[in-house]
N, C-alpha and C positions, 0 to 999 in steps of 0.2 A: 671833322667832328660835327655831328648834328646838334641842334639846339635843344632837343628834347626827345626822348625815346617814346615810341608808341606803346600803348598799354598792351601787355602780353595777353595771349589767348590761352586755350587749353593745353594741357600737357601733351596731348596727342598731336599738336600742330594745328588743330582747328581753332576757330574763333572762340570756342568755349561757350557755355551757357551764360548769358548775361543775367546779372542780378542787381537790383537796387541802383539807381542813378547811373546806369550804363556800366557799372563796374563788372568785370569778369569774375566768375565764381572761382575761388581758390582751388588749385588743383594739386599743390604739392607743399613740401615742407618750407620751401623758400617763400611761398605765398603766405603760409601761416606765420612765418617770422617777419614778413614784410621787409625783406632784405633790400636795402637801397644801394645804388651805385652813383658815385660822383667822380668826375674827372676834372683835374686842374692842369693848366699849362704851367710853364716854368715860372711865370710871374705870379702864380697862385690864383689866377682867375678861373672861375667855374666855367667849363666848356661842355659839360655833360651832366644832365640832371634827370633822374628817372622819376616816374610818378610815385614810387615808394619813398624817394627822398622827400617829396612834398608831404607825404603822410608822416614821415619820421620827424622832419624839421619844421614843417608848417609853411615853408615858402613855395610858391608856384615856380614853374620853370622860368616864366618871364621875370619874376622877382629875383631869381638866383643866377641865371646865366649872365656871364661877363662881369659878375661881381667878384670882389676879392673874398675868397672863402674865409680867410682868417678874420677879416673885419666883420663879416656877416655872421659867422657861426661861433667865434671863439671869444671868450671873455678876455679883456685886456690883460688880466693877471696871468693868463696862461699863454699869451701870444708868443713870448720868446721861446717857450718850450715847443710849441707847435711848429714855429718856423724852423727850429733846429731839426725836428723830426722830418719835416718836409724836405729840407735841404739834404739831409743824410740819405733819404730814399732816392732822390733824383741823382745825387752824385755817386753813390755806391751801388745802387741797384738792389740793395738789401731791403726786403719787405719788413714791415713792422706790424705787429698785432697787439691789441690791448684795449683797455677801456679808457675813455676820455670824456670829460664833461663837455657838452655842446649846448650852445645857447639857442633855444627855440624861439620862433617868431613871437610867441606870446610873452617872451621875456624870462621864462623859466630856464633853469639849467637841468639838462637831462644826461645821465650817464649813458654813453653809447659805446657799443663794441665795434672796433674798427679792425680791418685788415687792409693795409696800404702797400702798394707795389708800384714799380716804375713800368711805363709802357712806351714802346717805340712804334711810330707809324711807318708807312712805306717810304716816307720822305726823310726819315731819320729824326723827326721831331720827337721830343721827350715830353711825356705827360705823367702825372701821378693819378693812379686810380685808387679810390677808397671804397671798400665794401663795408656797409654799416648796418647794424641792427640794434634795436633797443636792448640795452644790457639786461634789464630786469626780465624781459620776455625771453631772451636767449637763455638766461640762467634758469628760468623756470622750465623751459623745454629741455635743457640739458639734465636738470634734476629729474624731470619726468622720464627721460630716456634711460637714465641711470637706474632709476627705481624700477622701470619696466624690465630692464635687463637683469637686475638682481632677482626680481620676482620670478621671471621666467626661468632663470638658471638655477635658482635655489628652491623653487616650488616643488612640493612632493607630488603635485598633479602633473601628469604627462600633458605637454602642450605641443601642438604642431601647427604649422602654417602650410596650407596646400594651395596650389595654383588652380585656376578654373578647370584644368584637366585632372584635378585630384592627384597631382604629383607633389611630393614633399618639397617645400622651400626651406623649412627650418624645423628643427625639433629641439627640445630641451633635454637635459640629462635625465630627468625623471622618466621620460618616454623611452630613453635608451635602456634604462633598468627594467621597465615594464615589458618591452617586447624583445629585449636581448639583442638588439641590432645597434651597432655604433652609429652615431649621429651622421657621420660622413657617408655611410652606406644607405641612409634614408634618402638623401637629396636626389631628386629626379625619379624616384621610384614611386609606384602607386601604393596606396594604403593597404591593399590586399596582399602585397608582397611582404609586408613586415608584420601585419596583424591578421593572420589567416583564420578569421572567425568563421564558424559554420554558416552564419547568416550575413556574410560580407556583402552579398548582393543587396540586402536590405539596408545595410549601413551606407553603401555608396548611393543608393537611390535616395536615402534621406539627405545626404550631403548635397546632391544635385537639386533636391527640392529647396533646400536652404539657399543655395546659390541663386535659384530662380526667384524665389519669393522674398528673400531677406528675413523671413521669420525664423528665429532660432528654434532649435529642437534641443530640449534639455533632459538630462538624466535618462538616457536610453540604456536599458539594461541588457548586457550581452555576456555570454559565457563561451570560453574557448581555451585553446592552448597556444603557447608561444614558443619560439626557439629558446627562450630563457628557461622554460620549464615544460618540456614537451610531455612529461609523464603525468601531469596533474591539470585538472580544470582550474581556471581562474575566472573571476567575474569582474567586469568593469562597468562603470557608469560613464557613458559618452555624451558629450554635449557639442553641438555644432552651431557656428555663427558665421555670418557672411562678413567679409572685410571689404571696406570701400575707402577710396581716397577722398580728400576734402571736396572733390568735385562730384562725388557720387558714383565714380567708375568702380566696377567690381574688380577687386584685386585677387580674390580667392576666398578661402574659408579657413577659419581657425577651429581646431578640434581640441577639446580637453578630455583627458582620460584619467578617471579616478579609479584606483584599484580598490574594489570592495570585496575582495576574495574572502577575507575573514568574516565579513558580515554574511556573505553567501554561504560559507561553510557553516557558520553558526545557525543560519536559517535552515540549511539542509539537515544539520544534526538535530535541530529541534523538530523538523518534520519527520526524520527517522524515529526520533523518540516518540512522537505522537503515533506513528504507524506501529511501533512496537507495542505501545500501550493498547492501541486498538486491536492488535493481533492477540494479545494476551486476554483482553476482554472478550474477543470473539471466541477464543479457545475455551474460556470459562463457560460460555453459553453453549458451545457446540460439541465439546469433547466430554464424553461420559454421560450422555443422555440416556444410555441404557446400561444394563448389566450384562452385556454381551461383549466378549473379548474382541471378536473380529470387527464388530461394528465400532467399538471404541477406537481400535487401531485405524480403521478407515476414516473416522472423524478426525483423528490427529493428522493423518496424511493430507486430507483435504484442506484443513486449516493452514498447514505449512506451505501449500502450493497455491499460487506462485510467489507469495509475499516473501518467503524465506528461501525457497529453492524451486528449481524447475522440475526436478525429478525427486520424488520422496518415496521411501520404502520404510515399512515398520516390520521388523523381524524379532520374534520372541524365542527365547531358549525353550526347546521342547521340554526340558526338565522342569522349567518354571511352570509351563502350562499343565504339566502332569502333577504339580505340587510335590515333586520329589525334591528332597533337600539338596541344595546345590553343593557340589564338592568344592574344595578349596581351589581357587583359580591357579592354573599352571600354564605351561606353554603348549598344551595339547589342543586337539581340535574341539570344536563345539558344534552341536546339532541345533540348527535354527529352523523354526517354522515361519514361513512368510505369511503375514497376516494382511498387509495392505500395500498397494503400489499405485501411485498416481503420477501424472505428468501434466504440466500446463498446456503443452501442445503435443500432437502425435510425434513420437521420436523413437528411433531404433534403440535408444537407451533402455526402453521398457523390455525389449527382448533380451537384454543382458542381465536382467534381474530375475530372481526366482518368482514364479507366479504365486499369487495368494493361495494358501492351503498346502503348498509344497514344502517338503523337507529338504534341507541341504546341510552338508557337513563342511565347515570351513576350518582350514588348518590354523595353527597357532600364529603363523606369520601374516594372516589376513588382518586388515584394519578393523573389521567388525569384531573379530575374535579378540584382538588387542584391546578394543574398547570395553568389552565385557570383562576381560581379565583384569584390567586396571581400574575399571569403574570410573574412567575419566574420558572426556571428549578427545577425539582424534581429529586434528585439523590439518588439511593439506591445502594451503591457500592457492597454490598454482600447481596443478596436476601435470606431471611430466610423464614421458613414456615409461620410465622406471616405476612410476606409482601405479599404473593401471593394473598390472598383475596382482597387486595386493588389494585392489578394490573390486575387480571383476570376479565373477564366479569361475570363469575359465578363460583360456586363451581367446576363444571366439567372443566371449563377452567383453574382453579388453579391446578387441578390434571394433566392436559395436560402440563401446563408450567413446573411443577415439573418433569414430565416424560421427557420433552425435555431438561432438564438440565439448565434452565434459572437461572443464578447465579448473574447477575448484570443488573440493570434497570436504564434508564434515560428517562425522559419526558421533552421536551423543548417546550415552547409556540411559536406559529406562530403569530408574531406581525407585523402589517403594519400600519404605520401612527397612532401609539398609540392604535390601536384596536386589541384585541386578536381574532384571527380568528379560532384557533384550536391548535392541538398538534402534534409534531413529536415524535413518540413513539419508543424507541430503547431498544432492549434486546440482551444480549450476552449469547450464549450457547456453541459454539465451541471455540471461542476466550477465553483463560483462564484468561486474564487480566480483572480486574474489571474496570468499568468506573471511571475516575478521573476528576479533575478540568480542565485539559487540554482538555479532551473530551467534557466537558460541554461548554467550550469556542468555540470549533470547531463546535459542534452541534448547538449552538446558532447562529454562523455565517451562517451556511447552512440554518437554519430555517428562519433567517432574510431575506436572499436573496430570498428564495422560497416564503415567506409570501408576499413580494411585488409583485412577479409574480402572485400568487394566487389572491391577491387583485385586480390587474389589470384585471385578467381574469374574476373574478366574476362581476366586473362592466361592462366589455365589454359584457359579456354574457347577463347581464340585459338589456343593451342598444340594443343588437342584438335581443333579444327576443321581446323587444318592437317594434323595426323596423319590424321584421318579422310578428308580429301580425298586425301592421298597413298595411304592404304590402299585407298580405293575405286578410285583410278586404276590401281592395280596389280592389282586383281582382274579376272578375265577377263570378256569379253562372250561369251556362249555362241553358238556357231554355231547356226543354225536347226535342224540335223538331225545326229544321230549314228546311224550304222547299228546297228540292233539295240538301241538304248537310248532310253528316255525319261528326261529329266533335269529336275531342279528344284534350285535352290540359294538360300541366304540368307547374308548377312553382317550381323550385328547388333553394333554397338559396345557397350561397357559402358554400362549404363543408369544407373549411379550416378555417383559422383564420380571414378572411376578414369579414367586416360587410355586412349586407343585402344591396343589391343594389336597383336600380330603374327600373329593367326590368319589363315589363308588357305585357299582351295580352288582347284582348277584342273581343267579338262577339256581334255585334249590329244589331238587326232586323230592316229592313227598309221597306218602302211601296212596294207593288207589289211583295211580297215574296222575295225581295232581302235581302242579308246579307252582312254587312261590317265586314271584318276581319282585325284586327290591332295587330301589334307587335311593341314594342318600347323599348328603352333603354336610361335611364337618366344616363349620365356619373357622377359617384360618388357613394357614399354609405351612409348608415345610415338613420336616421329618416328624415333628410332634403331631401335626394334623394327620399325616399318613398313618402313623402308629395308632392314633385314636380310631381312625377309620378301620384299621385291622381288628382292633378289639371289638368294635361294634359289629363288624361283619361276622366275627366268630360267635358273638352272643346271639345275633339274629339267626344264624344257622342252628344254634342249640335250641332256641325257643321255637323255631319252625318245626323241629323234630317232635315237639310236645303236642303237635296237632292243635295248637291254640288258634283262635280266630285272629284276624289281622289287628283288631283294636287291642286285644290282650297282648299280642307281641309288642306293639308300640308302647303299651303301659309298662311292661318289664324293661324295655330299652330306655324308657324315660328315667326309671329309677337308677339304671346303671350310669346314664349320662350325667345325672345329678351328682354322682360321686366323683366325676371327672372335673378337674378345676378349669373354670373359665371356658367351657366348651358348650356351644349351642349347635344342635344338629337338626336338619330337616330330613324327613324320610317318608317315602311312599312304599307301603307294603301291600302286595296283592297276591291272592291265591286263585289259580284257575283250575277248574274241574272239567276235563274234556267230556265227561259223561253227561253232565248236566248243562254244559256250555255256559256255566255261570262263573263270573269273576268277582270275588269279594275283595274290597279295597278299603284301606284306612290311610289317612293322611295326617302327618305331623308337620304342619307349616310348610309343606313342599309345593312346588309348582304343579298346577293341575295337569293330569295326563290328557293326551289327545286320543280320541277314538274315531276311527274311520268306519262308519256303519252304512252299508248299502251305498258306498261311494261318496258319502258326505262326511267331511271331517268336522268334528266338534270338540270342544273342551268339556271334560266331565266335571260337573259341579259336585264336589265331595264335601261332606260336613267339615267346616273349618275347625282347626285345632292349632294349639301353640306348638312350636318346635320342641324336640326332645331336649331335656335339660332344664326346662322351666320348672317342671315339677307340679304335681297335683292337678293337672288338667286332664279331663277325660277325653278319650278318643272314641270315634264311632266307625262302624263298618257299614259299607254300602255295597250292594250286589248289583252287578251289571251283566246283562246277557250278551254273549258274543256269537254272532252268526258266522257261518263258514265264510272265510275270506276277510273278516273284519280285522282291522289293525289296531293295536294298542301301543301307543308311543309314550314311554317314560323317559324323563330327561332331568338334568339339573339346570339351575338358573343360568349357568355360564353359556348355555346354548342361545338364550334369548335376551338376556339383560345386556344393555349398553348404557353408557353415560350420556348418550345424546338423544335417545328415542324413548317415548313412553312405552311401558311394558305391554299395554293393550295392543299397541300397533305392532309390536314385535310378535305377539302371540298370533295376530292375524296373519302375519307373514309366514309363521310356522305352519298354520293350517293350509296356507296357499301351496306349500310344497308337498302336501299330502293329497293332491287332487288325482293322483294315479294310484289307487290302492293295489293294483295288480303288478306294480313295478317290483322287481326283485328287492328283497330286504337290504341286501348289501348296498345296492344302488341308492336305496332310500336313505340309508345312514350317510353315505358320502354326499348325497344331495343336500341333506340337512346341515351337515358340517360346513360344506363349501358355500352354501347359500346364506347361512346365518352367522358364520364365524368371520371375524376380521383378523388380519395378521397381528394387530396390536391389542387383541382382547386380553384382559388381565385376570381371567378366571379359567379354571379347567372345566371340562365337560365330561359327564357320564351319560351315555345314551343307550337305551334298550328298546328294541322294536320287536313286537310279537304279532304273529298272524295266526288266527284260529283256522284249523284244518278240518 
């Protein structure tokens, strides 16, 4: 036996990194506990004394070796007990473990944890070996280990220890539940084999960074699916830490996994709710901007694409468009008119749908027909091969839908004021999520708002068509020839959402080859304005037959207009005599006529007068000479007035289009309408162009 053991080096067999007073840096649990070893011969003399024994008991090796251990370390009160234990170990070979008070060099008594056993050397000599550690320190370490074990095993947070190659060394039960893999199947496997996250490369790269730098990475958010629940997404918060032994050697990494799926789903649902509200707000602003059925349907389809569906169609019952009373729903076929069709991306699914404007009859077993018959949404979350024939227009359409990848379908009725008008047809191809009940609620909200707009538009269009029919029926059919004049005319209703107005023109043959030219505008729109225009036109023809001068005709028309409720009318009345080449005109608050004389276009300045219906205002007649080839252009304000431009600028534009007096009159009319009118103009136009022959 040696007289004193050398101080230990690193755990890897090296000398270890020295620290303070030549002491080696602790490298393991034994160093942390400062476990001491003491050997005694059969006489109880100390023959082996480690540096840790010096730390534990206070005596140096020189002070302890060859001394009787009982006299050096044991209080006399406990001497008999210690001798008995010592003798029993040497005679029987049974080891003994327990706590025993030991006398320190400083005179204090310290409770020490012992494990004592018998040793034999190669000569057969017997020794007693005692392994000792401070009882309080050992108890604290045991408590800490027990606490750590309990925390790890009972923690709801998934915990794992990984070696430097990122293979599992240990996992707790919580991680078993999270990834659905038993603990024993983790050991030796890589992280990516049990937690197949889409961004696993990023996770492993982060772990290697932590192993290299020692800087923890906390609360890394990741979403994926595990063998425990392969059908649904889960979310986790991952944190990574480097593990080191007391000597600073890297042992591996610790990973904590917190399941935050509920928070993720709550956030996702809140985001979906925000997007739904945004979609409804968008629909409120974008759907129903006009009183045109087709445009409203197209606006609905555009709003629903792609937020709600990848392919959207809007189909309306033909009977609803025609304002025919719907019959009681049955199981029979229905005739639909396709109004809108949109898709997020080019897809063959568009070829499977009816093109806008087309008519198609769908039998009672089709889902769109079922939707209008029941007035309830039809939801097919997962479309199978047996569903396609009930969705598609025909067998070829079913093949196209399958080729496009249609996997979910939803049809929602368009209902306004209790009447089913048609169907909002929704399909998903690129969006992997199936339609659910929340989508049904959202689609029904959009469909309800759009249905009201479509209902308003169809009734408006019906009234507008009636007004237009009445308007056109009241306008004149030109006689084939008027002495001394070449004539061309146009009537164009409002091209935007406004109703038909009360603009009119007339060409009235008079005695002596004379011709009366009339242009007027009844302020207002709709059937009432058209009917008022018809009454004034009839009265104008009657007064024209009386051979009255233009001012007198307007005077009589003013009296008639005053008897009409709430109507103001502008009118320009002119009489042309081809024999004298004179044109007499009177104006009642109307736009000035344009005259092209000798190739130069000008606006005629007529005596100003109030519109018809004001009452009591005199009118004046002015005479103008027309040479051969001169043009006279009469028009209503809808030709030149806009909301964005000064009227003087627009009148200059009008004159600019009259720079070619020899142009055919029909071309002149088309040029004026196309050059001055805008597709969104909100007023109708009456235009009359005359050339002196």
